C-alpha positions in Angstrom: 6.9 2.2 -16.8 6.5 -1.6 -16.3 9.3 -3.4 -14.5 10.0 -7.1 -14.3 10.9 -8.7 -11.0 13.3 -11.5 -12.0 12.7 -13.4 -8.8 9.0 -13.6 -9.3 7.9 -16.6 -11.4 5.1 -16.1 -13.9 1.9 -17.9 -13.0 0.8 -17.9 -16.6 1.2 -16.0 -19.9 -0.7 -12.9 -19.2 -0.5 -11.8 -22.8 -2.1 -15.0 -24.0 -4.8 -14.9 -21.3 -5.7 -11.2 -21.8 -4.1 -9.7 -24.9 -5.7 -6.3 -24.1 -8.1 -6.4 -21.2 -6.3 -6.3 -17.8 -2.8 -6.5 -19.3 -1.1 -5.2 -16.1 1.9 -4.0 -18.2 -0.5 -1.2 -19.3 -0.6 1.6 -16.7 -4.4 2.1 -16.7 -5.0 -1.6 -16.1 -2.3 -1.9 -13.5 -4.0 1.0 -11.6 -7.5 -0.5 -12.1 -6.4 -3.9 -10.9 -4.7 -2.5 -7.7 -7.9 -0.5 -6.9 -10.2 -3.5 -7.5 -7.9 -5.8 -5.5 -8.0 -3.5 -2.5 -11.6 -2.2 -2.7 -13.5 -4.5 -5.0 -15.4 -7.7 -4.2 -15.7 -10.8 -6.4 -18.7 -12.9 -5.4 -19.9 -16.2 -6.9 -23.4 -17.1 -7.9 -25.4 -20.1 -9.0 -23.7 -22.0 -11.8 -21.4 -19.7 -13.7 -23.1 -16.6 -12.4 -21.3 -14.1 -10.2 -20.2 -10.5 -10.2 -17.4 -8.1 -9.5 -18.4 -5.0 -7.7 -16.8 -1.9 -6.2 -18.7 0.7 -4.2 -17.2 4.1 -3.4 -18.2 7.6 -2.4 -20.2 9.2 -5.2 -17.7 12.1 -5.4 -15.3 9.6 -7.0 -17.8 8.2 -9.6 -15.5 9.4 -12.4 -13.1 6.6 -11.7 -15.9 4.0 -12.1 -16.7 5.5 -15.5 -13.0 5.0 -16.3 -13.3 1.3 -15.3 -16.3 1.0 -17.5 -14.5 2.6 -20.4 -11.5 0.3 -20.0 -13.7 -2.9 -19.9 -14.7 -4.5 -23.2 -17.6 -6.3 -21.6 -20.9 -5.0 -20.4 -20.7 -3.3 -17.0 -22.8 -0.7 -15.3 -22.3 2.3 -13.0 -25.1 3.1 -10.6 -25.7 5.3 -7.6 -27.6 4.9 -4.3 -28.3 6.8 -1.1 -28.6 4.8 2.1 -28.1 5.0 5.8 -24.8 3.6 7.2 -23.1 3.5 10.6 -21.4 6.8 9.8 -24.1 8.8 8.1 -27.9 8.9 7.8 -27.6 9.5 4.1 -24.5 8.1 2.4 -24.4 8.8 -1.4 -22.3 6.0 -3.1 -21.6 4.9 -6.6 -21.1 1.3 -7.8 -19.5 -0.4 -10.7 -20.7 -3.9 -11.5 -19.3 -6.4 -13.9 -20.8 -9.9 -14.4 -19.2 -11.3 -17.6 -17.8 -14.7 -16.8 -14.8 -14.3 -19.2 -13.8 -11.0 -17.5 -14.2 -12.4 -14.0 -12.1 -15.4 -14.9 -9.2 -13.2 -16.1 -9.5 -11.0 -12.9 -9.7 -14.0 -10.7 -6.5 -15.6 -12.2 -4.7 -12.3 -11.9 -5.1 -12.4 -8.2 -8.5 -11.3 -6.9 -10.1 -14.3 -5.2 -13.8 -14.9 -4.7 -15.1 -14.0 -1.2 -13.1 -12.6 1.6 -9.7 -11.4 0.4 -8.3 -8.7 2.7 -5.6 -10.8 4.2 -4.6 -12.9 1.2 -4.3 -10.5 -1.7 -0.8 -9.8 -2.9 1.1 -8.0 -5.7 1.1 -9.8 -9.1 3.8 -12.4 -9.6 4.6 -11.4 -13.1 5.4 -8.2 -15.1 3.3 -5.3 -14.2 3.4 -1.5 -14.0 4.4 -1.0 -10.4 3.8 2.7 -9.7 0.4 2.5 -11.3 -0.5 -0.7 -9.3 0.6 0.9 -6.0 -1.3 4.1 -6.8 -4.4 2.0 -7.3 -4.2 0.3 -3.9 -3.4 3.6 -2.2 -6.3 5.3 -3.9 -8.5 2.5 -2.6 -7.0 1.9 0.9 -4.7 4.8 1.6 -4.7 8.5 2.1 -2.4 11.5 1.6 -2.5 15.1 2.5 -1.6 17.2 5.5 -1.4 16.3 9.2 -2.8 18.6 11.9 0.6 20.0 12.3 0.8 21.0 8.7 3.3 18.5 7.3 2.7 16.2 4.3 1.9 12.5 4.8 1.1 9.4 2.8 -0.3 6.3 4.4 -1.7 2.9 3.5 -3.9 0.6 5.6 -4.3 -3.1 4.8 -4.8 -6.4 6.4 -2.6 -8.1 3.8 1.0 -8.8 4.9 2.2 -9.2 1.3 0.9 -5.7 0.3 2.3 -4.0 3.4 5.7 -5.6 3.0 5.7 -4.8 -0.7 5.0 -1.1 -0.1 7.8 -0.9 2.6 10.3 -2.5 0.1 9.3 -0.3 -2.8 9.3 2.9 -0.8 12.7 2.1 0.8 14.2 1.7 -2.7 12.6 5.0 -3.8 13.1 7.2 -0.8 15.5 5.4 1.6 12.9 5.5 4.3 12.7 2.2 6.2 9.4 0.9 7.6 8.8 -2.4 9.3 5.3 -3.9 8.6 3.6 -4.7 11.9 -0.1 -5.2 12.6 -1.5 -2.7 15.1 -3.0 -4.1 18.3 -6.4 -2.5 17.9 -7.5 -3.7 14.5 -4.8 -6.2 13.6 -4.1 -4.3 10.3 -1.0 -2.7 8.9 -0.8 1.1 8.8 2.3 2.2 6.9 2.9 6.0 7.0 5.4 8.3 5.4 5.9 12.0 6.3 7.5 15.2 5.0 10.1 14.7 2.1 9.4 10.9 2.0 5.7 11.5 1.5 6.5 14.1 -1.2 8.8 11.8 -3.0 6.3 8.9 -3.0 3.4 11.2 -4.1 5.4 12.7 -6.9 6.5 9.3 -8.1 3.1 7.6 -8.0 0.9 10.6 -9.0 2.7 11.6 -12.1 1.2 14.0 -14.7 -1.6 12.5 -16.8 -2.0 9.4 -14.7 -5.4 7.9 -13.9 -6.3 8.5 -10.2 -9.0 9.8 -7.9 -9.3 13.5 -8.5 -9.1 14.6 -4.9 -6.0 12.4 -4.1 -4.3 13.6 -7.3 -5.0 17.2 -6.1 -3.6 16.3 -2.6 -0.5 14.8 -4.1 0.2 18.0 -6.0 -0.7 20.1 -3.0 1.9 18.5 -0.6 4.7 19.2 -3.1 4.4 22.9 -2.0 5.7 22.1 1.5 9.2 23.3 2.4 10.9 22.2 5.5 11.2 25.1 8.0 14.8 26.2 8.7 14.5 25.3 12.4 13.1 21.8 11.7 15.9 19.2 12.1 16.3 16.1 10.0 15.9 12.9 11.9 18.9 10.6 11.2 18.1 7.2 9.8 17.5 4.6 12.5 20.2 2.0 13.0 18.7 -1.3 13.8 20.3 -3.5 16.5 21.9 -6.7 15.2 22.6 -9.9 17.1 26.3 -9.0 17.0 25.5 -5.6 18.6 23.4 -7.3 21.3 26.1 -9.8 22.1 28.7 -7.0 22.5 26.3 -5.0 24.6 25.8 -8.0 27.0 29.5 -8.8 27.0 30.4 -5.3 28.1 27.4 -4.9 30.4 28.1 -1.2 30.6 26.1 1.3 28.6 28.8 3.9 28.6 31.5 1.5 27.3 29.0 0.0 24.8 28.2 3.5 23.5 31.8 4.0 22.6 32.3 0.5 21.2 29.1 0.4 19.1 29.1 4.1 18.1 25.7 4.7 19.7 24.3 6.9 22.5 24.6 5.8 26.1 20.9 6.2 26.5 20.2 3.9 23.5 22.6 1.3 24.9 21.0 1.6 28.4 17.5 1.1 27.0 18.5 -1.8 24.8 20.2 -3.5 27.7 17.2 -3.1 29.9 14.9 -4.5 27.2 17.0 -7.6 26.8 17.3 -8.2 30.6 13.5 -7.8 31.1 12.7 -10.1 28.2 11.0 -7.4 26.0 13.6 -8.1 23.4 14.9 -11.6 22.6 18.4 -12.3 23.9 20.9 -12.9 21.0 21.8 -16.4 20.1 25.3 -17.2 21.3 
């Protein structure tokens, strides 16, 4: 169901721009837009020429036919087999849309021409949020089972806005707090949820009858069967250190005393004190 973010100003009247095509209040279009924003590419051409294209594994060709069905402009779905860095024969499927009017709508909604991985962001007007998020996760996320046999749902993106939005949305839904930080190897965000939190997100996003990649919809249903073993403890929510906590810790200068005063473990206080003293954590402003 579409939700309105009262703090997000509308960039334009989406209904006037696209009364039917790509109205992001419609679940199918919200999903389609999220998928294209994450995995599509809008490229310019000479004059008013250009194209929007998305290329995915041929096993998921069904979703491209859905995009074609939802688009009231001419578009095509094709297949090709080629060598890649990962396989000698990679079978892929492509959906291509060239109509200028359609590209103009999609561009104004938030898919820029050219490189976009770091600058894309959620829409700034009314849109169907679960469907939009399912689209970006279908394109740039994964869900299923870890090697240890527990459910997980993860999302990888170079966009700060998308990573922060998922963290905010998931915290409101599940209570699980994640802090968006780029990893050191690829400088991208990898946001991951496990166990009950993954189940809750998957159940919410992949609801019955929704448009989605078949194998991810199947994985979303599969992880709902997981039941926490009786001997697996629940990890308590992490309490984040505040400046007031740090000031009190430095004032006491004693992990044992700070543990009592701050209702934390002595080990936690000792580690925090060491990190402040060695400069690994910024000293609080006095």
